[in-house]
C-alpha positions, 0 to 999 in steps of 0.5 A, a space after each residue: 499499500 502506497 499512501 501519498 498525496 502526490 499522484 506522480 510520486 505514487 505512480 512512479 513508486 507503484 511502477 517501480 515496485 510492480 517491476 520488482 514484485 510482479 506477483 504483488 497487488 499494489 494499492 494506493 491511497 491519497 490521504 489518511 481517510 482512504 488509507 483507513 478505508 482500504 486497510 479496513 476492507 483488505 484482508 491482508 496488507 503486507 506493508 504500508 509506505 506512508 508519507 510523513 505529511 499528507 491530508 488527514 495528518 502531519 508528522 507522525 500522527 498517521 503512523 501512530 494511528 495506523 500502528 494502534 489500529 492495524 498493529 499487524 501491518 508494518 509501516 515504512 515512513 517515506 519523506 524528503 526530510 531524511 535527516 537522522 533526527 527525523 529517521 530516529 523519531 520515525 523509528 521510536 514512534 513505531 515505524 518499521 523503517 524509513 525511506 528517503 524520497 531520494 532513495 534508489 530503487 535498490 534501497 527501497 527493495 532492500 528495505 521492503 525485503 528486510 521488513 517482510 522478513 520481520 526485521 526493522 530497516 535501520 541501516 544507520 543503527 539508530 535504534 542502538 543509540 537508545 533514542 527515547 521519545 520525550 514525555 510529551 511525545 509519549 503522551 501525544 502518541 497515547 492520545 492519538 492511539 486512543 482514537 478509533 478510526 471513526 473518531 480519527 475521521 471525525 477529528 480531522 473534519 472537526 478541525 476543519 470547522 465543520 458542524 455536526 450536520 456537515 460531518 454526518 453528511 461527509 461520513 454518511 452517518 447520523 448526527 447523533 452518531 457524530 455527537 457521540 463520537 465528539 463526546 468521546 473525543 472530548 473525553 479522551 482529549 480532556 477538553 470541554 469545547 470544540 475550540 479546545 479540541 481543535 487546539 489539541 488536535 492541531 498540536 497532535 498533528 491531526 489536520 483537516 482533509 
């Protein structure tokens, strides 16, 4: 599964992987919502290549959320920002590997093959440096992981300023269902208003569609 909001990059990567793994089925997602939907429908996904910043989340919110709800699916982060600090943070947040968007095809194949064997792709041995997320990062990760897939979708629409009726129409659910999800989101975020919730969600890296 290739999850990236740039069609040309998705197509190029899909073509590259199809040539090397001719028997594989390659799926694409342009945002977190479509990635969630496909993961919920497909019986097996061997690996997700997830862009660091895409519609529905920024930073590591998507990684944390996918790991929490689909722990059996390894996630490789992909980004043009390939600093060691960024790679280390991806690994400490649960990524199975990190691939720069400037990587060669051979590097991508090696990373996928390594992860498919159950290992972590960490050629720079960053995890051996005992890097640990700070307390704030850990708290934020727990909050993101506590949101169900539907709550995550509601949260990303809530941060866009949509009313309950509009969110209900967007997700094809009842307004009462939306209200119930928002109540649960408020409780998990320990807030009492939409404005407070939006501020917290923004800090967590959950953004609008």
